[in-house]
BARO-34318 format. One record per atom (N, C-alpha, C): residue number from 1; x, y, z. Coordinates in Angstrom, 1 decimal. Each point is the difference from the previous one (the first is absolute). Layout:
<nodes>
NUM/X/Y/Z
...
</nodes>
This chain:
<nodes>
1/-89.6/1.3/-52.5
1/-0.2/0.8/-1.2
1/1.4/0.3/-0.7
2/0.9/0.4/0.9
2/1.4/0.2/-0.5
2/0.7/-1.2/-0.6
3/-0.2/-1.2/0.7
3/0.5/-1.2/-0.5
3/-0.6/-0.4/-1.4
4/-1.3/0.3/-0.1
4/-0.6/-0.3/-1.3
4/0.6/0.8/-1.1
5/0.3/1.3/0.3
5/0.5/0.9/-1.1
5/1.4/-0.5/-0.4
6/0.8/-0.5/1.0
6/1.4/-0.5/-0.3
6/-0.1/-1.2/-0.9
7/-0.9/-0.9/0.3
7/-0.2/-1.2/-0.8
7/-0.5/0.4/-1.4
8/-0.8/1.0/-0.1
8/-0.5/0.4/-1.3
8/1.1/0.6/-0.8
9/0.9/0.8/0.6
9/1.1/0.6/-0.7
9/0.9/-1.1/-0.5
10/0.3/-1.1/0.8
10/0.8/-1.1/-0.5
10/-0.6/-0.7/-1.2
11/-1.3/-0.1/0.1
11/-0.7/-0.7/-1.1
11/0.0/0.8/-1.3
12/0.0/1.4/0.2
12/-0.1/0.8/-1.2
12/1.4/0.3/-0.6
13/1.1/-0.3/0.7
13/1.3/0.2/-0.5
13/0.3/-0.8/-1.2
14/0.3/0.6/-1.1
14/0.2/-0.8/-1.2
14/1.2/-1.0/0.1
15/-0.2/-1.2/-0.6
15/1.1/-1.0/0.0
15/1.0/0.4/-1.0
16/1.3/-0.3/0.4
16/1.1/0.2/-1.0
16/-0.1/-1.0/-1.1
17/0.0/0.5/-1.2
17/-0.2/-0.9/-1.2
17/1.2/-1.0/-0.1
18/-0.3/-1.2/-0.2
18/1.0/-1.0/-0.1
18/0.8/0.1/-1.3
19/1.3/-0.3/0.0
19/0.8/0.0/-1.1
19/-0.3/-1.1/-1.0
20/-0.1/0.4/-1.3
20/-0.4/-1.0/-1.0
20/1.2/-0.8/-0.4
21/-0.2/-1.1/-0.6
21/1.1/-0.9/-0.5
21/1.0/0.8/-0.9
22/-0.5/0.7/-1.0
22/1.0/0.8/-0.8
22/0.8/1.0/0.8
23/-0.6/0.6/1.0
23/0.7/1.0/0.8
23/1.1/-0.7/0.8
24/-0.3/-1.2/0.5
24/0.9/-0.7/0.8
24/1.2/-0.4/-0.9
25/-0.3/-0.5/-1.2
25/1.1/-0.4/-0.9
25/0.9/1.2/-0.4
26/-0.7/1.1/-0.2
26/0.8/1.2/-0.4
26/0.9/0.5/1.2
27/-0.5/-0.1/1.2
27/0.8/0.3/1.2
27/1.2/-0.9/0.1
28/-0.2/-1.3/-0.1
28/1.1/-0.9/0.1
28/1.0/0.2/-1.2
29/-0.5/0.2/-1.2
29/0.9/0.3/-1.1
29/0.8/1.2/0.2
30/-0.6/1.1/0.5
30/0.8/1.2/0.2
30/1.2/-0.2/1.0
31/-0.3/-0.8/1.1
31/1.0/-0.3/1.0
31/1.2/-0.8/-0.7
32/-0.4/-1.0/-0.9
32/1.0/-0.8/-0.7
32/0.8/0.8/-0.9
33/-0.6/1.0/-0.7
33/0.7/0.8/-1.0
33/1.0/0.9/0.8
34/-0.4/0.6/1.1
34/0.9/0.8/0.8
34/1.2/-0.8/0.5
35/-0.4/-1.2/0.5
35/1.1/-0.9/0.5
35/1.0/-0.4/-1.1
36/-0.6/-0.3/-1.2
36/0.9/-0.4/-1.1
36/0.8/1.2/-0.5
37/-0.5/1.2/0.1
37/0.7/1.2/-0.4
37/1.2/0.2/0.9
38/-0.3/-0.1/1.3
38/1.1/0.2/1.0
38/1.1/-1.1/-0.2
39/-0.4/-1.2/-0.2
39/1.0/-1.1/-0.1
39/0.8/0.1/-1.3
40/-0.6/0.7/-1.0
40/0.6/0.1/-1.3
40/0.9/1.3/-0.1
41/-0.4/1.1/0.6
41/0.7/1.2/-0.2
41/0.6/0.6/1.3
42/-0.4/-0.4/1.1
42/0.4/0.6/1.2
42/1.0/-0.9/0.9
43/-0.5/-1.2/0.4
43/0.9/-0.9/0.8
43/0.0/-1.4/-0.6
44/1.0/-0.7/0.3
44/0.1/-1.4/-0.5
44/0.7/-0.8/1.1
45/-0.4/-1.3/0.1
45/0.6/-0.9/1.0
45/1.1/-0.7/-0.5
46/1.1/-0.1/0.7
46/1.2/-0.9/-0.3
46/0.5/-0.7/1.2
47/0.5/-1.2/-0.3
47/0.6/-0.8/1.1
47/1.5/0.0/-0.3
48/0.8/0.2/1.0
48/1.5/0.0/-0.1
48/0.5/-1.5/0.0
49/0.7/-0.4/-1.1
49/0.4/-1.4/-0.2
49/1.4/-0.3/0.4
50/0.9/1.1/0.1
50/1.4/-0.3/0.2
50/0.6/0.9/1.2
51/1.2/-0.3/0.3
51/0.7/0.6/1.1
51/0.8/1.3/-0.4
52/-0.1/0.4/-1.2
52/0.8/1.1/-0.5
52/-0.2/1.3/0.6
53/-1.2/0.2/0.7
53/-0.3/1.3/0.6
53/0.0/-0.1/1.5
54/0.5/-1.1/0.6
54/0.1/0.0/1.5
54/0.9/1.1/0.5
55/-0.4/0.6/1.1
55/-1.1/-0.3/0.9
55/-1.1/1.0/-0.2
56/0.1/0.8/-1.1
56/-1.1/0.9/-0.3
56/-1.3/-0.8/-0.3
57/0.2/-1.0/-0.8
57/-1.2/-0.9/-0.4
57/0.5/-1.5/0.2
58/-0.8/-0.8/0.6
58/0.3/-1.4/0.2
58/-0.8/-0.9/-1.0
59/0.6/-1.2/-0.2
59/-0.7/-1.0/-0.8
59/-1.4/-0.3/0.7
60/-1.1/0.1/-0.7
60/-1.3/-0.2/0.6
60/-0.7/1.3/0.4
61/0.6/1.1/-0.2
61/-0.7/1.3/0.2
61/-0.9/0.2/-1.1
62/-1.2/0.4/0.3
62/-1.0/0.4/-1.0
62/-0.2/1.5/0.1
63/0.2/0.7/-1.1
63/0.0/1.5/0.0
63/-1.0/0.5/-1.0
64/-0.5/1.2/0.4
64/-0.8/0.8/-0.9
64/1.0/1.0/-0.8
65/-0.1/0.0/-1.3
65/0.9/0.8/-0.8
65/-0.8/1.2/-0.6
66/0.6/1.2/0.2
66/-0.6/1.2/-0.6
66/0.4/0.0/-1.5
67/-1.0/0.0/-0.8
67/0.2/0.0/-1.4
67/-0.1/1.3/-0.7
68/-0.2/1.1/0.8
68/-0.1/1.3/-0.5
68/1.3/0.7/-0.3
69/1.1/-0.4/0.7
69/1.3/0.6/-0.1
69/0.5/0.0/-1.4
70/0.0/-1.2/-0.7
70/0.6/-0.1/-1.3
70/-1.0/0.4/-1.1
71/-1.2/0.4/0.3
71/-1.0/0.2/-1.0
71/0.4/1.2/-1.0
72/0.6/1.0/0.6
72/0.4/1.2/-0.9
72/-1.2/0.7/-0.6
73/0.3/0.7/-1.0
73/-1.1/0.7/-0.7
73/-0.9/-0.9/-0.8
74/-1.3/-0.1/0.4
74/-0.9/-0.9/-0.6
74/-1.4/0.6/0.1
75/-1.0/-0.7/-0.5
75/-1.3/0.4/0.0
75/-0.5/0.2/1.5
76/0.6/-0.6/0.9
76/-0.4/0.1/1.4
76/0.8/1.0/0.9
77/0.9/0.7/-0.7
77/0.9/0.9/0.7
77/-0.7/1.1/0.8
78/-1.2/0.4/-0.6
78/-0.8/1.1/0.7
78/-0.6/-0.5/1.3
79/-0.1/-1.4/0.2
79/-0.6/-0.5/1.1
79/1.0/-0.5/1.1
80/1.1/-0.5/-0.4
80/0.9/-0.6/0.9
80/1.3/0.8/0.1
81/0.6/0.2/1.2
81/1.3/0.6/0.1
81/1.1/-0.8/-0.7
82/1.1/0.6/-0.3
82/1.1/-0.7/-0.7
82/1.3/0.6/0.4
83/1.0/-0.9/0.2
83/1.4/0.5/0.2
83/0.9/-1.0/-0.6
84/1.2/0.4/-0.4
84/0.9/-0.9/-0.6
84/0.5/-1.0/1.0
85/0.5/-1.1/-0.5
85/0.7/-1.0/0.9
85/1.3/0.7/0.4
86/0.2/-0.1/1.4
86/1.2/0.7/0.5
86/1.0/-1.0/0.5
87/1.3/0.5/0.2
87/1.0/-0.8/0.6
87/-0.5/-0.4/1.4
88/0.3/-1.3/0.3
88/-0.4/-0.5/1.4
88/-1.4/-0.6/0.0
89/-0.8/0.2/-1.0
89/-1.3/-0.6/0.0
89/0.1/-1.5/-0.2
90/-0.8/-0.7/0.7
90/-0.2/-1.5/-0.2
90/-1.0/-0.1/-1.1
91/0.2/-0.8/-1.1
91/-0.8/0.0/-1.1
91/-0.3/-1.4/-0.5
92/-1.2/-0.2/-0.6
92/-0.3/-1.3/-0.6
92/0.0/0.3/-1.5
93/0.6/-0.9/-0.8
93/0.1/0.2/-1.4
93/0.1/-1.3/-0.8
94/-0.3/0.0/-1.2
94/0.2/-1.2/-0.9
94/1.5/-0.1/-0.3
95/0.5/-1.2/0.2
95/1.4/-0.2/-0.2
95/0.5/0.3/-1.4
96/1.1/0.7/-0.2
96/0.5/0.2/-1.4
96/0.9/-1.2/-0.5
97/0.1/-1.0/0.9
97/0.8/-1.2/-0.3
97/-0.7/-0.8/-1.0
98/0.5/-0.2/-1.2
98/-0.7/-0.8/-1.1
98/-0.1/-1.5/0.4
99/0.7/-0.4/1.0
99/-0.1/-1.4/0.4
99/-1.2/-0.2/0.9
100/-0.6/1.0/0.6
100/-1.1/-0.1/0.9
100/-1.2/0.9/-0.4
101/-0.3/0.0/-1.3
101/-1.0/0.9/-0.5
101/-1.4/-0.2/0.8
102/-0.5/1.1/0.3
102/-1.3/0.0/0.7
102/0.1/-0.1/1.5
103/1.2/-0.1/0.6
103/0.1/-0.1/1.4
103/0.0/1.3/0.7
104/-0.6/0.2/1.1
104/0.0/1.2/0.8
104/1.1/-0.1/1.0
105/0.7/1.2/0.2
105/1.1/0.1/1.0
105/-0.3/1.1/0.9
106/0.6/0.0/1.2
106/0.0/1.1/0.9
106/1.4/0.3/0.4
107/0.4/1.2/-0.2
107/1.4/0.5/0.4
107/-0.1/1.4/0.4
108/1.2/0.5/0.4
108/0.1/1.4/0.4
108/0.7/0.8/-1.2
109/-0.6/1.2/-0.3
109/0.6/0.8/-1.0
109/1.2/0.7/0.5
110/1.1/-0.3/-0.6
110/1.3/0.6/0.5
110/0.4/1.2/-0.8
111/-0.4/0.0/-1.4
111/0.4/1.1/-0.8
111/-1.1/0.3/-1.0
112/-0.1/1.3/-0.4
112/-1.1/0.4/-0.9
112/0.8/0.6/-1.3
113/-0.8/0.3/-1.0
113/0.7/0.4/-1.3
113/1.0/1.2/0.3
114/1.2/-0.2/-0.6
114/1.1/0.9/0.1
114/1.0/-0.2/1.2
115/-0.4/-0.9/0.9
115/0.9/-0.2/1.1
115/1.2/-0.9/-0.4
116/1.1/0.2/0.8
116/1.2/-0.8/-0.2
116/0.2/-0.9/1.2
117/0.2/-1.3/-0.3
117/0.1/-1.0/1.1
117/1.2/-0.8/-0.1
118/0.6/-0.3/1.1
118/1.1/-1.0/0.1
118/-0.1/-0.6/1.4
119/0.6/-1.2/0.2
119/0.1/-0.6/1.3
119/1.5/-0.3/0.2
120/0.4/0.2/1.3
120/1.3/-0.3/0.4
120/-0.1/-0.7/1.4
121/0.5/-1.3/0.1
121/-0.1/-0.7/1.2
121/-1.5/-0.2/0.4
122/-0.9/0.0/-1.0
122/-1.4/-0.1/0.2
122/-0.7/1.2/0.4
123/0.7/1.1/0.2
123/-0.6/1.3/0.3
123/-0.4/0.7/-1.2
124/-1.2/0.6/-0.1
124/-0.5/0.7/-1.2
124/0.5/1.4/0.1
125/0.6/0.4/-1.2
125/0.4/1.4/-0.2
125/-1.0/0.6/-1.0
126/-0.8/1.0/0.4
126/-1.0/0.6/-0.9
126/0.5/1.4/-0.3
127/0.3/0.2/-1.3
127/0.5/1.3/-0.5
127/1.2/0.5/0.8
128/0.9/-1.1/0.3
128/1.2/0.3/0.7
128/0.0/0.0/1.5
129/-1.2/-0.2/0.6
129/-0.2/0.1/1.4
129/-0.4/-1.4/0.6
130/0.8/-0.4/1.0
130/-0.3/-1.3/0.7
130/-1.4/0.1/0.7
131/-0.8/-1.0/-0.2
131/-1.4/0.1/0.5
131/-0.1/-0.8/1.4
132/-0.7/0.6/0.9
132/-0.3/-0.6/1.3
132/-1.3/-0.7/-0.2
133/-0.1/-1.3/0.0
133/-1.2/-0.8/-0.3
133/-0.3/-0.8/1.2
134/-0.8/0.5/1.0
134/-0.2/-0.7/1.2
134/-0.9/-1.3/-0.2
135/-0.7/-0.1/-1.1
135/-0.8/-1.1/-0.3
135/0.7/-1.2/-0.6
136/1.3/0.2/-0.3
136/0.7/-1.1/-0.7
136/0.5/-1.1/1.0
137/-0.2/-1.2/-0.5
137/0.5/-1.2/0.8
137/1.2/-0.6/-0.8
138/1.1/-0.3/0.7
138/1.1/-0.7/-0.7
138/0.4/-1.2/0.9
139/0.5/-1.0/-0.7
139/0.4/-1.3/0.7
139/1.5/-0.1/0.2
140/0.8/1.0/-0.4
140/1.4/-0.1/0.3
140/0.8/-0.6/-1.2
141/-0.7/-0.5/-1.0
141/0.7/-0.6/-1.1
141/0.5/1.0/-1.0
142/0.9/-0.4/-0.9
142/0.5/1.0/-1.0
142/0.0/-0.7/-1.4
143/-0.5/0.8/-1.0
143/0.0/-0.5/-1.3
143/0.5/1.2/-0.9
144/1.1/-0.3/-0.8
144/0.6/1.1/-0.7
144/-0.9/0.8/-0.9
145/-0.8/-0.8/-0.8
145/-0.9/0.7/-1.0
145/-1.1/0.8/0.8
146/-0.6/-0.7/1.0
146/-1.1/0.5/0.7
146/0.4/1.3/0.8
147/1.1/-0.1/0.7
147/0.4/1.1/0.9
147/0.9/1.0/-0.6
148/0.5/-0.2/-1.2
148/0.8/1.1/-0.7
148/-0.6/0.4/-1.3
149/-1.3/0.0/0.0
149/-0.8/0.3/-1.2
149/0.2/1.5/-0.3
150/0.1/0.4/-1.3
150/0.2/-0.9/-1.2
150/1.4/-0.2/-0.5
151/1.0/0.5/0.9
151/1.4/-0.1/-0.4
151/0.5/-1.4/-0.3
152/-0.6/-1.0/0.7
152/0.4/-1.4/-0.1
152/-0.9/-0.7/-1.0
153/-0.3/0.7/-1.1
153/-1.0/-0.6/-1.0
153/0.5/-1.3/-0.5
154/1.3/-0.2/-0.2
154/0.5/-1.3/-0.5
154/-0.3/-1.2/0.8
155/-0.2/0.2/1.3
155/-0.4/-1.1/0.9
155/-1.4/-0.4/-0.1
156/-0.8/0.8/-0.7
156/-1.5/-0.2/-0.1
156/-0.4/-0.9/-1.1
157/1.0/-0.3/-0.9
157/-0.3/-0.8/-1.2
157/-0.5/-1.4/0.5
158/-1.2/-0.4/-0.6
158/-0.6/-1.2/0.4
158/-1.1/0.1/1.1
159/0.0/1.2/0.7
159/-1.0/0.2/1.0
159/-1.1/0.9/-0.5
160/0.2/0.7/-1.1
160/-0.9/1.0/-0.4
160/-1.1/-0.5/-1.0
161/-1.1/0.7/0.0
161/-1.1/-0.4/-0.9
161/0.4/0.4/-1.4
162/-0.6/-0.6/-1.1
162/0.3/0.3/-1.3
162/-0.1/1.5/-0.4
163/1.0/0.5/-0.6
163/-0.1/1.4/-0.5
163/0.5/1.0/1.1
164/0.1/-0.3/1.2
164/0.3/1.0/1.0
164/1.5/0.3/0.0
165/0.9/-1.0/-0.3
165/1.4/0.2/0.0
165/0.4/1.1/-1.0
166/-0.6/0.0/-1.2
166/0.4/1.0/-1.0
166/-0.6/1.4/0.4
167/-1.3/0.0/0.5
167/-0.6/1.3/0.4
167/0.8/0.6/1.2
168/0.5/-0.9/0.9
168/0.8/0.4/1.1
168/1.3/0.7/-0.4
169/0.6/-0.7/-1.0
169/1.3/0.6/-0.5
169/-0.2/1.4/-0.6
170/-1.1/0.2/-0.7
170/-0.3/1.3/-0.7
170/-0.4/1.0/1.0
171/-0.5/-0.4/1.2
171/-0.5/1.0/1.0
171/1.0/0.4/1.0
172/1.2/-0.5/0.0
172/1.1/0.3/1.0
172/0.8/1.2/-0.5
173/0.1/1.0/0.8
173/0.7/1.2/-0.3
173/0.9/0.4/1.2
174/1.3/0.0/-0.2
174/0.9/0.4/1.1
174/-0.2/-1.0/1.2
175/-0.2/-1.2/-0.3
175/-0.1/-1.0/1.1
175/-1.4/0.0/0.7
176/-0.9/0.8/-0.5
176/-1.4/0.0/0.7
176/-1.0/-0.4/-1.1
177/-1.1/-0.6/0.5
177/-1.1/-0.3/-0.8
177/-1.0/1.2/-0.1
178/-0.3/0.5/-1.2
178/-0.9/1.1/-0.2
178/-1.4/-0.5/-0.4
179/-1.0/0.3/0.7
179/-1.3/-0.5/-0.2
179/-0.7/0.8/-1.1
180/-0.5/-0.6/-1.1
180/-0.6/0.7/-1.1
180/-1.3/0.6/0.3
181/-0.6/0.9/-0.9
181/-1.3/0.5/0.2
181/-1.1/-1.1/0.1
182/-1.0/0.3/0.8
182/-1.1/-0.9/0.2
182/0.3/-1.4/0.5
183/1.1/-0.1/0.7
183/0.4/-1.3/0.6
183/0.5/0.2/1.5
184/0.0/-1.1/0.7
184/0.4/0.0/1.4
184/1.0/-1.1/0.3
185/0.7/0.2/1.1
185/0.9/-1.1/0.5
185/-0.5/-0.5/1.3
186/-0.3/-1.3/0.1
186/-0.6/-0.5/1.2
186/0.8/-1.1/0.7
187/0.0/-0.1/1.3
187/0.8/-1.0/0.7
187/-0.8/-0.4/1.2
188/0.3/-1.3/0.5
188/-0.7/-0.5/1.2
188/0.7/0.5/1.2
189/-0.8/0.1/1.1
189/0.5/0.4/1.3
189/1.0/-1.1/0.6
190/-0.4/-1.2/-0.3
190/0.9/-1.1/0.4
190/1.1/-0.1/-1.1
191/0.9/0.9/0.1
191/0.9/0.4/-1.1
191/0.9/-1.2/-0.5
192/0.3/-0.9/0.9
192/0.9/-1.1/-0.5
192/-0.8/-1.3/-0.4
193/-1.3/0.2/0.0
193/-0.9/-1.2/-0.4
193/-1.1/0.6/-0.9
194/0.4/0.7/-1.0
194/-1.0/0.7/-0.9
194/0.4/0.0/-1.4
195/-0.8/-0.6/-0.9
195/0.2/0.1/-1.4
195/-0.7/1.3/-0.4
196/0.7/1.0/-0.4
196/-0.6/1.3/-0.3
196/0.6/0.7/-1.2
197/0.0/1.3/-0.1
197/0.4/0.7/-1.1
197/1.5/-0.3/-0.4
198/0.8/-0.4/1.0
198/1.4/-0.3/-0.3
198/0.1/-1.2/-0.9
199/-1.1/-0.8/0.0
199/0.0/-1.3/-0.8
199/-0.9/0.0/-1.2
200/-1.1/0.8/0.0
200/-0.9/0.0/-1.1
200/-0.2/1.4/-0.6
201/0.5/1.0/0.6
201/0.0/1.3/-0.7
201/-1.0/1.0/0.5
202/-0.2/1.1/-0.8
202/-0.9/1.1/0.4
202/-1.4/-0.4/0.0
203/-0.8/0.6/0.8
203/-1.5/-0.2/0.0
203/-0.6/1.1/-0.8
204/-0.7/-0.3/-1.1
204/-0.7/1.1/-0.8
204/-1.1/0.6/0.8
205/-0.3/1.2/-0.2
205/-1.1/0.7/0.7
205/-1.3/-0.7/-0.3
206/-0.1/-0.5/-1.2
206/-1.3/-0.6/-0.4
206/-0.2/-1.3/0.7
207/1.0/-0.6/0.6
207/-0.2/-1.3/0.8
207/-0.5/0.3/1.4
208/0.0/1.2/0.5
208/-0.3/0.3/1.4
208/-1.5/-0.3/0.2
209/-0.3/-0.7/1.1
209/-1.4/-0.3/0.4
209/-0.4/0.9/1.2
210/0.9/0.2/1.0
210/-0.4/0.9/1.1
210/0.9/-0.2/1.2
211/-0.4/0.6/1.1
211/0.7/0.0/1.3
211/-0.7/-0.8/1.0
212/0.6/-0.9/0.7
212/-0.7/-0.7/1.1
212/-0.2/1.0/1.1
213/-1.2/0.0/0.6
213/-0.4/1.0/1.0
213/0.0/-0.6/1.4
214/-0.6/-1.2/0.1
214/-0.3/-0.5/1.3
214/0.0/-1.5/-0.1
215/0.5/-0.7/1.1
215/-0.1/-1.5/0.1
215/-1.4/-0.2/0.7
216/-0.9/-0.6/-0.8
216/-1.3/-0.2/0.7
216/-0.2/-1.4/0.5
217/0.9/-0.9/-0.3
217/0.1/-1.3/0.6
217/1.3/-0.6/-0.3
218/0.5/-0.8/1.0
218/1.4/-0.7/-0.2
218/-0.1/-1.4/0.5
219/0.4/-0.9/-0.8
219/-0.1/-1.5/0.3
219/1.3/-0.6/-0.2
220/0.5/-0.7/1.0
220/1.4/-0.6/0.0
220/0.0/-1.2/-0.9
221/0.6/0.2/-1.2
221/0.1/-1.1/-1.0
221/1.4/0.0/-0.6
222/0.4/-1.1/-0.6
222/1.3/-0.1/-0.6
222/0.1/0.8/-1.2
223/1.3/0.4/-0.4
223/0.2/0.7/-1.2
223/-0.4/-0.8/-1.2
224/-0.5/0.7/-1.0
224/-0.5/-0.6/-1.2
224/1.0/0.2/-1.2
225/-0.2/-0.8/-1.0
225/0.9/0.1/-1.1
225/-0.4/1.0/-1.0
226/-1.3/0.4/0.1
226/-0.6/1.0/-1.0
226/-0.7/-0.7/-1.1
227/0.2/-1.3/-0.1
227/-0.7/-0.8/-1.1
227/-1.5/-0.2/0.4
228/-0.9/0.0/-0.9
228/-1.4/-0.3/0.3
228/-0.2/-1.3/0.6
229/-0.8/-0.1/1.0
229/-0.2/-1.3/0.7
229/-1.1/-0.8/-0.7
230/0.2/-1.3/-0.2
230/-1.0/-0.9/-0.5
230/-1.2/0.0/0.9
231/-1.2/-0.4/-0.5
231/-1.2/0.0/0.8
231/0.1/-0.8/1.3
232/0.5/-1.3/-0.1
232/0.1/-0.8/1.3
232/0.8/0.8/1.1
233/1.1/0.7/-0.4
233/0.8/0.7/1.0
233/-0.8/1.2/0.5
234/-0.8/0.6/-0.8
234/-0.8/1.1/0.4
234/-1.1/-0.5/1.1
235/-0.5/-1.1/-0.3
235/-1.0/-0.6/1.0
235/0.7/-0.3/1.3
236/1.2/-0.6/0.0
236/0.7/-0.3/1.2
236/0.4/1.3/0.7
237/0.4/1.0/-0.7
237/0.3/1.3/0.6
237/-1.2/0.6/0.7
238/-1.1/0.0/-0.7
238/-1.3/0.5/0.6
238/-0.3/-0.7/1.3
239/0.0/-1.3/0.0
239/-0.3/-0.8/1.2
239/1.0/0.3/1.1
240/1.3/0.2/-0.3
240/1.0/0.3/1.0
240/-0.3/1.4/0.6
241/-0.4/0.9/-0.9
241/-0.3/1.4/0.6
241/-1.2/0.0/0.9
242/-1.0/-0.8/-0.4
242/-1.2/-0.1/0.7
242/0.2/-0.6/1.4
243/0.8/-1.1/0.0
243/0.2/-0.7/1.3
243/0.9/0.8/0.9
244/1.0/0.7/-0.5
244/1.0/0.7/0.8
244/-0.2/1.5/0.0
245/-1.2/0.5/-0.4
245/-0.2/1.4/-0.1
245/0.4/0.8/1.3
246/-0.5/-0.4/1.1
246/0.3/0.7/1.2
246/1.4/-0.2/0.5
247/0.5/-1.2/-0.1
247/1.4/-0.3/0.5
247/1.1/0.7/-0.8
248/-0.2/0.1/-1.3
248/1.1/0.5/-0.9
248/-0.2/1.4/-0.5
249/-1.1/0.6/0.4
249/-0.2/1.4/-0.4
249/1.0/0.9/0.9
250/0.7/0.9/-0.7
250/0.9/0.9/0.8
250/-0.9/1.2/0.4
251/-0.6/-0.1/1.1
251/-1.0/1.0/0.4
251/0.7/1.4/0.2
252/1.3/0.0/0.4
252/0.7/1.3/0.3
252/0.3/0.7/-1.3
253/-0.2/-0.6/-1.2
253/0.3/0.7/-1.3
253/-1.3/0.5/-0.6
254/-1.1/-0.3/0.5
254/-1.3/0.4/-0.7
254/-0.1/1.5/0.2
255/-0.4/0.7/-1.2
255/-0.2/1.4/-0.1
255/1.4/0.8/0.2
256/1.1/-0.7/-0.2
256/1.3/0.7/0.0
256/0.2/0.8/-1.3
257/0.4/1.2/0.1
257/0.2/0.8/-1.1
257/1.3/-0.4/-0.7
258/0.1/0.1/-1.3
258/1.2/-0.4/-0.7
258/0.8/1.3/-0.3
259/1.3/0.0/0.3
259/0.8/1.2/-0.2
259/1.2/-0.4/-0.9
</nodes>
């Protein structure tokens, strides 16, 4: 009798209504919209193409970039936290170099608006104080313009991007470079192997994309030129990555925070 009642209860239990096709489509669409929103306004993926930020970032590191930092006051300010880009931040930005329009770069922010900068023997002096930069890599070489910036401005002729030489001259006061409002001065950690603000100038605030937060994957590949790859080369690169995925992945760098 008791068994009969249990079977009866099972039979009387209402079935869960099945999801209709429109409901399924709406659910998938909502997930896609949220994902698109996150990729558009919150995080973005970048691959490191050059050695200018070694050993903080290596060629082949894939990073998630926080896009909220440079957002500033906007329609989304009520929803997302914001802080100004600070000295010492690693940042992704659109290059101000007119020769490389549309290219994304990653460098370290050395100076913010109002700061005074000079280099002596490759050492950065910020507002008159020599900086201890434990992340900097040097190869022992010496270049007068690069390492005595900006006092050796005459040695930079021919190395600088169009327009930077005249702007540089106008921005030097008492032997130091003064950073104008809404601009930053950026340099690579691989200090002797980096084309940076010394060569193409200040980074406008409007060019800022965000801060790399974490390396989510790292694959050992050669340094790239920065030029777009033709389709055949992309196919070869994809096949190479697929075949050597396990052997060339730098497993010890996965989920490493970027400082």
